N, C-alpha and C positions, 0 to 999 in steps of 0.2 A: 314323584314323591315330593319334590321341592314345591311344585305348584300347589299340591294339596296342603302342604304345611303352611305356606304363605297365605293361602286363601283362608284356611282355618284360623290362623292368627288374626287375619284382617276382620273376621267376624266380631272380634272383641274390641276393635278400635275403629270400626267403619265410620262412626259418627265424628271422627276427627278429620275426615276427608270430605271432599265435594261429591265424589262418586264412589261406588263400590261395584266391582265386577261380579257377575253371577257365575255360578259353576253349572255347566250343562253336561250331564252324564248321559251318554247315548250308547245303545247297542241294539242292533236289529236281531241279535241272536238270543234265543231263549236260554235260560239257565246260565247267564253270564255274570250274575251277581248284582244286577242293577238294584233290585229291591233290598239288598243288604246294605247298600251305600247309605241310605238315610239312617239306618240303625247305627252303623259305625260312626257316621258323621255326627249324629245326635249325641254321641258320647263326648265329642270334642268341641263342637261349635258353641258359640254364645247363645244362650236361651233358645234351644231348638224348638221349632214349631213344625212337627211332622204332620203331613197331610197326604192323602191320596186324592180322592174326589173332593172338590171344594166349590163353594159358590163365591162369587165376587164379594158379596156382602160379608160373609163370614171371614174371608181371607183379609179384607182390608180392615175390618174391626179388630181382628186378632193381631195384625201387624201394628196397628195404632196403639193397642193396649199393651202388648208385650215387648215391642221393639226388639224382637229376637230374629233368629235366622230361620227362614222358611226352607223346609226340606220337602219339596213337592214331587212325590213319587207318582208314577203312572200319568205324567202330564199328557201323554198322547191319548189317554182314555177320555180326558175332558176336552182336549183341544183338537184331536185328530178326527178326520172323517167328517161326515155330514151330521151335524147335531145341532144343539142349541147355539145358534150363532151369537145371541146376546150374551150368553154365559162365556163363550170363547172370547168375545171382544172385551168383556169386563176383566177377565183374568189377564189377558194380554196387556190391557191398559195399566193394570196394577204393576206388572213387570216393566213395562216401558217407562212409567213415571216413577217407579220406586228405586231406580239405580242411582239417583242423584238427590243430594240434600234439597229439601224444599219441595220434593215431589209429593203432591197431595191428590186426594180424590174428594169430590164434593158429593155428599148424599143427603137426602132428606131424612130427618129423624123426628119421631113423634115426641112432642112435649107433654108434660103432665096434664095440661088442659085439653089434650086431644088434637091440638093444631100441629102442623108440621113446620119444621124450620131447617134450612140448610146447615150442614156441619162439615167442616174440613177434617179429613182423616189423613194423617201423615203416612206415606208409603215407603219412605226411605229405610231400607234394611237389606242385609245380605240375603241372597236367595240361591237355592240350588234346585235345578229341575232335572228330573230323571225321565228318560223317554226311550222308546225303541226307534225313534227317527230324529235326525237332526233338523227336520223340517216341521217339527211340532209347533215351534214358535216362528213368527215371521222374521225376516232378515234383520229388522231393527232390533228385536230382542236378542237374536243370536249374536249380533255385533257387540252386544254388551256382556257377552258370556264367554268364559273360558271353556271350550269344548273338550271334554275328556272322553275318548272312545273306549269302550270296554269290549273285551273279547272273551269267549268261552274258554275256561281253563279245564285242564284235565282234573280228574278227581284227586290225583296226587298233589298237583299244584294248589288246589283249593285247600286241602288239608294242611299243607305246609304253611300257607299264608295265614290260615286261621290260628295256627300255633304261634306264628310270629307276631300276630296282632294282639297285643296285650294292652288294651285301652284302659287307662285309669284316669278318669276325668278329675278326680280329687287331686291328683298330683299335677295335672296339666293346667287346671283353671287358675291356681294361685300365681303361676308363672305369667300367664296372660294378664291377670288382674294387675300385677306389678308393672307390666309394660303399659297397660292402659292408664295407670295412675301417673306415670311419667308423662 
């Protein structure tokens, strides 16, 4: 609980530091609640950017525009197995470069006259990835992540936790905003 709390608070003040750790949520078990995590986290983190399947271009443009917290569910679907290796490498690069201040990606963008010009997109932001395997990301990315394993709960435990979790972002956000203001 302490790790979740500190990481959540860090999403509001990450830009005051040189680096920000990622949160990696893993569970090889079905029905362990992995896909509920971005929903719950999205109620508490700074400017949540929820995504499942994503392209490199859309992810880096969204990070640059919103400067929010990426909640990347089903990371193993995009990055696991044999698939589009360019897509995999692009997303991994965003994560590997986006944990530190000044981490950028350079992409060509079309100008009004139809010509193309390079543009820098800042990637520094808090990110959470959710997967069924700890090996979804390479070792470099995992070394920048706090790994949280999840296990399947009984139905009774699940119902008890849902009753205990009463998330109210409106009450939480002003507290964090006051911390960030200091």
